[in-house]
N, C-alpha and C positions, 0 to 999 in steps of 0.2 A: 479601503474600509480598513475597520483596526476592530477589531474582535479583545475587550479584556473584561476581567471580570468586575463587578461595580459594586455588588455586595458581598461577596466570600473576602473573606480573610481569608488568609493561610490555617488554619486550623479548619474551620466548618470548607475548608476547598478539600484539604483532608477527607475531612471524613467522608462527603458524598462522592468520592472520588472513591474512595473502599468498599464502599455499598456494590459500585461496579466493574471492577476488576476482578477478575479470574486468577484464581493459581488453585493446578499450573497453568499456566497461561493457554489458553486457547484449544483447553480442553475439549471435547465433544465426543455425545457416546457412538457418532460416528466412523469416527477419526478423521476425521476431514475438517479443516482447520477455516474455523467459525470467525477470526477474525474481517474486521470491514468490508480489506479488499486483499490483504495480503502484499505483494511486493508490486511494484511499479509496474507500471500496463510497458508493453512494447510498444515503442510511433508506430501508428497507425501509418499506412500506406494513401496514399493519397486516392486512390478507389476508393474507400469505405468510409470516407466522409459525405457525411447527407450533402444532395448539390445544391440545398442552399442555404448552404451555410458559406463561405471562407473559409476556402483553406489554410492558408493563413492565422486565423483566428484559432482554427480548430485544435491545430498543432500548438500555438502557446495555450491554449486551452489543456491540453492533454501535458503539455510541461509545467506547469503551474499544478494540477494534480499530485501529478509524480514528486513536485519538489515538496509536497502536503504528504503527500505516503510516508513520503523520509522521515519526515519530523513527527509522524504522526507513531509510526515504529520505535522512536526515540523518544519520547515520549513515556509511552506505552513498558518499556525497557530501566526509564528513569524511576518509573515509580513502582516498576521490581524489586527491583535495587534501593528501593530510598529507607533510610532508616531513622531519618528527623524531620523535622517539619520543614529544614529550609532545605532539604532532597524533595521534599514531595513538591514544594514551590516550583521548582524547579522544572519539573513532571510538568505541574498545571500551567507553568509559560510557555512549555511545549506544544502542548494541546491548544495553546492561543495561537499559535507561530503557523500550528498545522490549518486551525480552522481559518486564518489570512490566508492561506496561499488557496483553499477551497474557494474563499469568497473570491476572490482573483480569480481564478480558471472559470467562475460562472460569468466573469464580469466579458469573458469574451466567448462562453456557451452557457446561457439561461438554461439551455436543457442539457444537461452532465446529470447521469442519473445515479456518476459512481462519485463524483464530485459534492450533489444532491445527500450520497446514504454517509460520506465521510464528514462533512461539515456536522450530520444532525449527532454523526456517534462522538466528534470531537466535542460539541455543543455540554449534549448529555454527562458526558464525565465531570464535565463543571458546573453542571448544575444547571442546567438552563436547559430545561425540560421543552417548557411552551415554543422555543425556538426551532429545539432540534424537531417535535412536534410537526411542525410546519415545513423543514426542510424533507426529511420521512415520505408523508404525506406527497410533497410536489415528485420525489424519486419514484412511488409508489403509481401515481398518476402517468409519470412517465414509462414506465418499465414496471407493468402489474406484475411479472411474474417477479421481483428482485427477491429472490428469496432473504439474505440477511439483509435487505433491509424492512421486511416483515418481522422477521428473527429482531430486530434489533428497537424495531419499532413497539413491537412487544415489551421490551425492560422498559423502555419510556413509561407506558402506559402506567407499567407495575411504579414507576416511578410517582407516577399525577394520580396513584392508589385507585385506579381500572380497571381490576381486576377481570372483569367482565371482556375487557376491548382487548388483554391480552392474552384471552384464553380463544377469544375470536383469531387471532396470529395463530394461537399453537394448532387449530384446527385446519387453517390455513395451511400449515406445514405439513400437516398428515394427509390432506386431500391433496397434493403435491407433489406427496411424496418423498416429504424431507425429513427419514424418521429418526437421523441420528439430533441433525440439528431441534426439533420436534422433541425429542428426550431430552437433550438439555434444556431447553426451556422452562419444561413441564417439571424441571426439579428446579429452575427460579421461582415458577410460579407455585407450587407449593410450597417452599421455604419463605415464600415470602407470605403466603394466606395463614398458614402457623403460625409465624412471628406476630402476624396482626391481630390472629386471635388470642399468641400469649402476652404480647402488648411489650416483646421485647423488638432489638435489632437483628435483623438479615445475617446471617455468616455472610463473609466474603465465598469463603469455598461454593454458598449454595445456591449466590445470587448471579455471579458469574458477572461478565461482561461485562 
């Protein structure tokens, strides 16, 4: 199964990506790294796999997931260094390739919260908000305490102009003592609300990833 942008041309994709990419990359009020996953995960020992899943399938899922992380990091770096529409188009393609890897990982392990979260991230930054939301929801259903999924789902809510739901995720971060991430998200929410009230676009610096 391959993900390809069906309705965004390069210019439109560039505009959508600009709404979600933070500069400087990965800044957070707590000093922690707010990126979806960060570096690829280390291999998991056999004893850590769920007993009801074939070990080979889960290892294949982990390998594909790690490939997706590498491609997503490449896409984010390409975007940060882009200067032309052609450069940004390459970043979009790299996000699509990352999404492909997460989809493949989920074929081997459908109940993989990290892969669902990163798939949602890759779809969200290319403007596919509804699809992203479905994957965020599933990741949180599987792992209710998944901080990154809550934080990034809030940004998807903003993209869908669902400010109340984004504020609900902010409160979740507060309640679960993720103060740094909550502070970063509040900046994005406040910037979105103010921009909407003034009829202007949100700046890259304010909205972040």
